[in-house]
N, C-alpha and C positions, 0 to 999 in steps of 0.2 A: 293875400297871403304874404307874410313877412318871413324871410329866411335869414337865419343867423349862422354865422361860422365862427367856432371857437377854436383859437389856437393856444398850444401849451406844449409842455413836454411830457412824455411818459412818466406817470407817477404823480402828475400835479392834479388829477382829477378832472381833466377835461371832459371825458365821456360822462362821468357822473354830473358835471355841471350841466350838459346838454339834457340829460334825462330828469334832473331836477325842474330846469326850465320848462320842459314839455309837460311835465306833470302839473306844474303851477298854471301853465296856460290853460290846461284842461279844467283845473279848479276854478278858473276865472270864466268858464263857460265857453272856451274856445276849442277848436280842433287843433291837435297838435302832433308832432312826431319828432323823435330824436334818433340819431344814428351816428356812429364813429366811422372814421377812416384811419386806418394805421398804415404806417411805413413800416421800418424796421421795429419789431415789436420788442422794445427794451426801454428800460428806465433811462430818461434823459433825451431819448430821440423825439423829434417833432411829431406831435399828434394833433389832428383835426377831427373836431366833431361838429355836427349840424344839428340845427333845430328848425323846425317850421311851425308857424302859428298862423291860424286863419279863422275866419267866421264861417267858412264852408268846409265840408270834409275835403281832406287833402289826399290827392290821388297820385300825386307825383311821387316817385320813389329813387330818383337820381340824386347824385351829390349835387351840392350847392356851388354853382360856378360864380354867379354874380349875386353875392348876398346883400341883402339890405343893411344888414349890420355885422360888424365884425368885433369880437371880443378877443383881446390879446392878453392872455394871463401872464405870459412870461417875456419880460421886455428884451431879453436877449434875441428873441425872434423877430424883433423890428428890423434887423439887418437882412433877413431873409427875403429873397427875391419873390415878389408876388403876393406878399402877406396882405397888401391893400388892393390887390387887383380885383376889379369889378364891384367894389363896394359901393352902393349906391346912397345910403342915408348917413350912417354915423359908424365911428370906430370907438370903442371903449378900451382903453389901454392902462395897463397896470405900470405906471410910472410916476415918480414923484414930481417931475417937471415935463413941460411939454416936449414932445418929440421934434426933432429937427426936420423929417421929412413933410412934404406938402401933398396933401390929397384934396380933391375937390368936395370933400363931405365934412361934417362936423366931426370934432375930435373932443372926446370926453377922457378926463385923465382922473385916476385915483391911486394912491399910493397904498395898493392893497397889501403889498409885501409889508410895509411898515405896520399896517393894521394887524396883519396875521402874526406878526412877531410880537406885537404888544398882547394880543388876545391869546395866542397859542404857544408862543415861544418857539415857533418854527414856521417856515414859509408854506402855509396852507392857504391859498388865495382863490380858490375856485369859487367858493361860496360868497366870499366878499364882492367878487367881480359880478355876480348875479345882482347884488344889492346895487351896485354901480350902474348896471345894465338897466334895472328897473327904474332909477332915477333919471338916467340920461334919455331913456326912451319914453318919458312921461308915462311909466308904468304900462307899457305894452303888456307887461305882465305885472300883476300888483306885488307890491312887497309883502302884503298879507299872504297871498297865495305861494310866493316863494318860501316864506317861513313855514307855512303848513306843509309843503311838498318836502322840505327839508326835515322837518319833524317826523314825517312818515318814513324817511329814509334812515335817519339817525335818531338816537334817544339819549336821554340823561345829560350829563355834563358836555359830551361832544356836542349835542344838538344846541345847547344853551350858549356855549362859546361861538359857535357858528351864527347863531341868531344875532349875537352881540356884534360880531364882525361884519355881518351883512347889514345891519343897521348903521354901523359906523361908516361903511362905504357908501350907503344910500345917502347919508348926509355929507360926506366928504367929497363926492365926485364933483368935478367942475368942468366946464366947457372951455376949451382954449381956441376954438375956431368957429 
């Protein structure tokens, strides 16, 4: 079982990202679950959501304390204590340049903010981060399934713009460590 922790701020679609990720994993024939963890429930406050993906039924129902992967949607959270705590395999971070902190795992970066501003004209980077995650994890969840899950959640122009942003992030993510 692989455990994923997603960090962002209220209003950035952190919970939606975990839900789409779990649905995509299910479409790939895997077992999955997604759930949020809220602190102060207000726009701009730090929000964490979790996903689990496995090849067997998932019976665990606790928060994720030692994730295999961490996705950081908002680079301002990199200064938060504990953001990389317990991560085992890799971090996928929304930054234009490599972060200065050191962790003993792979770090993948993508400028999802730039991509979102180009595609949406506003900072909607939760779905682009899933594209980057698929590429960074060698498609633990396939790009095809992420796009299918997205299209089940959203339709029309919103879906198509998100697909464009997902593909750009999938192609633009790079490993820095």
